[in-house]
N, C-alpha and C positions, 0 to 999 in steps of 0.2 A: 499558466495554460488555464481555461474553464470549457469543461467535457459537457452537452446535455445527455439524455434521454434518448439519442436518436440510434444508436448500436452498441454491439459486444462490441469489449476495447479487451486487448492482450498485448502484455507490455513484458519483452524478455530484457535481461541485461546482469552484469554485473553487479549495480549498481545506482543507484538512484539519487542526487545529489539536489538540493534546491537551496541556493542562498539566494537572497531580499526577494525571495517571488513566490508566488502563492498558487496552490492548485484545487483545484473550486471539483468534486464529483459529483455533481448534484445539489442539492442546498435544501435548506431546513423546512419550508414548501411539498417541494417537489422532490425527492427522492433517486436516484440513480436506480432504476428497473431492470436493466439488463445487465449480462454477465462480465465484469469486470476479472481478467487475471493479471497479477502483476507477480514471474520467477524470476529471482535471481536465483544467479548460476553461479559456481565456484564451490570452492574446497578452502580443508583448512592453512593448504600450502602456499595460498594465495596470497600478491603481498597487498597490504592491510595499506587503507586509507588512517593519516592522523588525523584523530580523534572520534576516525568514527570506525575503522577497521575493515570488512569484507564482508558480503553479502548485504547491502544495510540501505534503507530508505533514510536519506541521514535531511532535517531542515537546518537550515542556518539562519537565522532571523528570516522566518520566512512561515507561513500557514500552509498547512497543509487540510481538507475539511471536505468529509465525504460522509454521503450522506445518500443510504442505501435502504432497501426494504428492512425491518426490524426481522432480526428471527429469534426463534423461540424453539429450544429452550438455550440460555447461551451456556450452559452447564452440561456437565456429562458424568455419569457414575463409569469409574477405571476398572476393568474386569481385575486387570493384576497389577502388584506394586510395581511403579513405573523406573 
């Protein structure tokens, strides 16, 4: 799959597994500047995929390459103990 910088994208799934494929969103020279939302649905009681679990973006012999606008800062202070 190759996604270009044309529109906002939304994915809703219980899991996303890539086997031997490639997912490129943007590239090193042209970052994806629109909104990308990936929502994984499920809970701890759902069945799990062998080797992956549940609510997962899994990659088995594949490449996932996502390039977007750089965010700053990439960290934050917590107000209370987690």
